[in-house]
N, C-alpha and C positions, 0 to 999 in steps of 0.2 A: 379170441384176442384177450390177453391178460391185462390186469390193472397196470402192470409195468409198461405196457405199450399205450394204454389209454390215458393214464394220468399226465404224461408229458404233453400229449396232444391237448388235453383239457387246460393245461396251464399256458401253453405257447400259442395255440390257435387263436384265442381272443386277442392276444397281443398283435398277431398278424392282421386280424380283422380291424383292430383299432388303427394300425398303421395305414391300412388300405382306405379306411374312412377319412383319415387325416389328409390323404393325398387327393381327395375329391375337392371340387370347387365349393365355395361357400353355399350356394343355393342349388347344388346338384340334386336331382331326383334320386341319384344312386346312393346318397348318404343313408337315408332311411332303409333302403333295401339291403345294403351291406350290413347295417346294424342288425336287422332282423335275421339275415342268413347266418351271421356270426353267432348270435345267441341261439338260434335254432340248431345249428351244428353242435354247439357246446352242449345243449340239452340232450340231443341225440346220443352224443358220446357218453354223457353222464348216465343215461339209461343203460347203455352197454356195460358200463362199469358195474352195474348190479349183478352181472353174470359172473364176475370174478373179483369179489371184495377180499379183504384180508391179505393183500399182497403189497410188496414194497418195490421201490425203484430208487435209483440215484441219479441226480441231475447236477452236473457241475460240482461233484463231491458232496452234494447236499442230499440227505435222506428224506424220502417221503413215503408214507404208508397210508393205506385206507382200511377202514373197518366198516361195519354196516351203519354205524352212526354217521360217520363222515361222508359216506356215499349218499345218504339221504340229504345231508346238508348241502353237498355239492349240487345234487340234482335240483333241489329247491332254489339254490342260488341262480342257476341258469334259467330256470322257469321264470323267476321274478324278472331277470334281465330280458328275457324274451317278451314277457307281458309288457314291460316298460317300453321296449322298442316298438311294440304294436300300438301304443297309445296314440291318440289323435295328434298328429304333428302340428296342427294349427295352434294347439295350446302352448307349445314352446315357441314363444314369439321371437326370441333372439338366441343366438349362440346354439342353434339346434345341432350343428355339426360337432361342437365341442362336447355336448352331452353324449352324443353317439360315440365319440372317441373315448371318453372317460369311462363309460359304463362297462365295456369289455375289459378294460384294464382292471377295474374294480372286481369283476367276476374272476379274472385270472388270479389276482392277489388273494381273494377269498378262497378259491379252490386250493391254492398253495397253503393257505393258513389252515384249512380244515384237514389237510393231509400231511402237514409238516411234522417231522419227528425230532427236529433239533429245537431246543427251547430258545436259543438266541435268534435263530431264523424266525421263529414264531413271533418274537418281540419286534423284529425288524419289519415283518409283514404287517403287524398291527399298526405300526406307525405309518407305513406306506398307504395303508387303507385309510387312515385318518387324513392324510394329506390329499389323496384323491377325492374323498368325500367332501372335504373342506372346499376344494376347488370347484367341485360339482355344485355344491350348495351356494357358494358365492356367485358363480356365473349364472346359474339358472334361477335362483331366488332373487338375486340382486340386493340381498340384505346382508350387509357386512356384520351387523350385530349378531344375528342368529348364527351365521357361519362362524364367527369368532367364539361365541359361547360354546358351540359344538366342539370346535377344535381345542379350545383350552381345557375343557373338562375331559374329553375323550383322550387327548394326549397326556393329560395328567395321570389318567388311569394307565396309559401305556408306560409311562415312566416308572410307576410303582411296580408294574409287572416286570419291567426290565430290571429294576433293582432286585426283585425277588429272584429272577433268573441268574443274575450275577452272583448273588449270595449263595444260591444252590450250587452253582458250578464251583465257587470258591470253597464251599464246605464239603462237597462230595467229589469234585473232579469229574462229574458226569454231566453231559449236555444232552443226551438222548432222553426224550420224554418217556419212552416206554421203559427204559432202564431205571430212570428216576422213580417211576411209579412202583418199582419193586424194591427200591432201596429204603432202608429203615433210617429215619432221621431221629435225632434226640428230641425230647419234648420242647426244648428251647428253640431248636432249629425249626420245628414244625410251627410253633407259634409265630415266629418271625415271618416265615414263608406265608402262612395263612393270612396274617395281617396285610402284607404287601399285595398278595394276589386277590384277596377278598375285596379290599378297597379299590384296587385297580379295575377289577371286573365289574364292581358295583358302578363305577363311573361310566363304563361302556354299556351297562344295562339300564342306566338312568335311574338307579334306585335312589330313594330319598337319602341324603339331601342333594344328590347330584343329578336331579331330574330336570333341572331348568333348561337344558339344551333341547329336550325332546320335542316339545310342542311346536316351537317355531320351525324346527328342521322338517317337520311333517307338513306344516301348514303353508309356509312361505313359498316353497318351490312348486313347479308344475307336478302333475300326477305321476309322471314317470319317476321323478326323483323321490317323491313321497313313497312310492312302492319300494324303491331300492333301500331307503332308510328303514322302513318298517319291516321289509322282508329279508334283508341281508344284515344291515348294521345292528339291528336289535337282537340278532342271534349270536353275535360274537361273544358278548359277556357271559350268557348262560352256557355257551359251548365251552368257554375257557374254564368256568367253574366246574363243569361236568367232567371234562377230560384232562384237565391240568391240576386244578386245585384239589379236588377230592382224592384222586389216586395218590398224590404226593403228601398231602397233609390231612388225612382222614381223621386222625385222632383229635387234632385241633379243630377240625370242622365239627366234630361231635361236641367238643367242649364249648365252642363259641357259637354253635348253631342258634341258640336263643336270640343272640344279638342280630344275626342275619334275619331270623324270622321277624323280629321287631321292625327292622328296616324295610323288609319286603311288605309287611302288613301296612306300615305307615305309607309306603309308596302306593299300594293298591287303594287304600282309603282316600288318600289325596287325589288320586287319578279319578276315582268315581265321583267324589264331590266336585272336582274341577269340571268333569264332563257334564254333570247335572246343571252347572251354572253357565254352560256355553250355548251359543246359538249357531256357531259356525260348525258345519258338519265335519270338516276336516279336524278341527280341534277335538271334537267328541271322539272321533275314530282314533286320533292320536292318544287320547286318554285311555281308551279301551285297550289299545295295544300295550300301553304301559302297565295297565292292571294285569293283563295276561302274562307279561314278562315277569311281574312280581310273583304271581302264582306259580310260574315255572321255577323260580328261584326257591320258593318254599318246597316244591317237590324235590328239587335237587338236594336240599339240605335236610330232607327227611331221612336221608341215608338208608333208604329202603329200595328194593328192586322196583316195587310198584310206583313209588314216588318219582324216581329218576326216569322210569319208562313213561310216566305221564307227562313229565316235563319235556322229554324228547318229543312226544306226540304233539304237545302244544307248539314247540319250536317249529316242527315240520309243517303242521297245518296252518300256522300263523301266516306264512308267506302266501299261501293260496287265498286265505280268507281276506287278508288286508289288501292284497292286489285286487281282488274282486270289489271290495268296498270302495277303494279309491277310484276304480273305474266307474262304479255306479255314481259316486259323487261328481266326477267329471262330466258324466252324461247328464246328470240333473242340472249342474251349473250351466252347461252349454245350452240347454233348452229353456230353463227358467231364469237364467241370468243371475242366479244367486245360489249360495250354499246355506241359506238360513234354514234353521230347523223347522220353521213355521210353514214351509212349502207343503202342499198337499196334492193328492191326485196324481202322483207319479205313475202309478200303474195304468191309469187311464190315458195319460199323455204318451207314455212309452210302454205299450202292452208287452212287448217282447223282452222287457227287462225283468219281469216278475219272477220267472223260474230261477234265474241265476241269483237274483237278489234274495229270494227266499232261502236258497242253499247257504249263502254267506251269512245272512242275518240269523238264521236258525242255528247255524253252527256256532256262531259267537254267543248266542243265547243259551248254549249248552242243551239244545233239544236232542234227545236220544234218537238215533244212535250216532249222531254226527261227531266229528273229531273232538271238539272242546268238551263234550259230555264224557267221552272216553278218557281224555286227559285229566279232567277234573275228578272223575270217579277214581282213577288210579292214584292221583295225588292225595285225595281225601283218605282213601283206603290205606295208603302207605303211611300217612301221618297218624292215622288212628292206632296203628301198632305201638308207636313210641310217644306220640304227642297228641293225646285225645282233645285237649283244648284247642290246639292249632287246627285240627280237623273241623271243629265247630266253626272256627273263624273262616276257614276256607269255604265251608258251606254258605256262610253269610256273604262272603265276597263274591262267590259264584252267583248267588241270587241277585246281588246288587248289579253285577255286570249284565246279567240277563235283563234286569229291570231297565237299566240305562239303554241297552240295545233296543229293546222292544218299545220303550217310551219314545226313543228318537225316530224309529223308522215306521212304526205302525200307522200313525196318522198320516205320515208323509205318503205312504203307498195306498192307504185305504180311503183317504179323503176324496172330496169332490174337486173337480177342476174343469174349466170350460175351454182350456187351450186346445188347439188342434193337435191331433195325434202325430207323433214323430217317432218312427221306428228306429231301432238301434242301427248304427252304421256297421259296415263289414268289419272295420277295425275294432269297434266296441264289442261286437259279437265274438270276434276272435280272441279278445282279451278275457271276456267273461265266461264263455262256455267251458274252456279247459279248466279254469279255476273251479267252476261249479262241479264239473265231473270228478275232479280229484278230491274235492271236499266230500262228495258223496261216497266215493270209493274208500276213502280213509275211514269213514264212519261205518261202512258196511262190512269191510274186511280188516278190522284192526288187528286181529290175531296174527295175520301173516306178517304185518309190520313188526309187531311186538315180539314175535318169536324170532325174527331175524336179528334183533338187537339184544336178545336175552343174554347171550354170552358176553357181549361187550359191556352191558350193565353190570354183570357179575364181576368182570375184570375191574371196572371202576370202583366197586365196593371191596375189592381185594379178595373175593371169594374164589376166583379162578385166576390162573396166570396165563 
C-alpha cells in the first residue's frame, strides 16, 4: 500500500476516533478503550508508511508529501499519543473524555503538519495545533495562567511564521514548500524570511527569551498531557527550522547562525541551572527536555550533515525518553504521594521499574550507545568542522545534562526505603516497556535510521535536489 493511500487514513482516522469518543457518555468505560484503539491503529498505519516514503497525495486540492524525516515524526507522534492513552486513567480526575477527544485531533493535525507541502496550510495547521493544545492544557491542568502563557507565546510565533509565508508568496508567487526550497531569494528577502521564521520557531521551541511557557505546561497537567507537550509540541519548532527555514534561507542561516547559537546556549544554560534548583521531578524533566531541544537547535544551525542528523536523532528519541520519564514520575507519585526529588528507594518499592527507568535515564545521560549519545556525538562532530568553540560548549552542556539527570535519579533509585513493595500495573508496564525497547533499538541500530534520512538531510542543505 502506498503513502498516497496511508496518509489520508493517518489524517482522517484519528478525527473519526475523536468523533466516536465524543459520542460516548461522560463516564463510559468505552472512552479509554476507543482512545487506545484509535492511537494504536494510527501507530500501526504509521509503521506501514515506512514501507513507502517519498510519495505524495492530494486531499481537497491540498498537497501532502512524506519523506523519511516526516515519517519518523509521524510515527513518534502516534506512539506518544498511544502511550498517553495508556496512562493511569485515575490520574485524570476530571474531563477525561475531553482529553481523549482532543488528543486524536492533535495527532491528526500534527500528521498533516509534518507532511504538508503548502506553506499557508502549514501555518493554518500550526495555529489549529496551538488552539487544541491550549484547550487541552486549560481543561486538564485547570490553570488558566499556564494555558494563556503557552497560547500567547506559541501563537505569536505562529503569526511571525504566517507573516513570513505571506511575504514569500508575495515575493515569489510560490506556495509549495518543496519548490520554494529550490527557489533563489535575494539576500534582503532571505534576511526578512530568516528573521520571521527564526523568531517564530524559537517561540515554539521555547528558546530564550520565549521559554517561560514550557515549565508550567509540562508540570501543571496530568502525565498524559505532559507527554503530549514534551513528545509532540516540542518537536514542531525544530522541525520547522530543519525543513522550512534552512532550505529556504540557508545563506541567512549561515550569516545569522551565531545569534541562534547564543540563544540556544543561553536556553540550555538556563534550563540546567533551573533544573538544579528544583525539587519537583516534573520541573526537572521539563528543564531537561528544554536543554535537549536547545542542543537540537545548535545541531540544526551547524549546517552540516552530521549536525542535522544528530538533531533529528534527538527529536525522534525525545518522544520515547520523555514519555518513559513522565510515566516513571507518575508511578512514583502514585506510590510515594510526592514528586519531591528527595524520595529514595524507588527500585526497592517498585522492583519492576528498574530496567525501563535505567534505559530512559541512561539515554538522557548520553550513556553509549543509547540515542542521546549518538545525537550528541553527531552534533558535536558536525560543529567541530565549522565551529570548534561551539563543539566545546556542546560537550560541557552534554556533561551538565548528564550530571543533572544522574544527580536527580541515582539516589532516588539506589537509596533505602521501608515501604511495602508495589509492582507496576499493567497500564504502567504497557507504557514503559515499548519506550524502553525503542530507546535501546535506536541506540543499537543508529546507522539504519541515519542512512534512511541521509538523502533528506542532503536536500535540506541544498546538496541534492
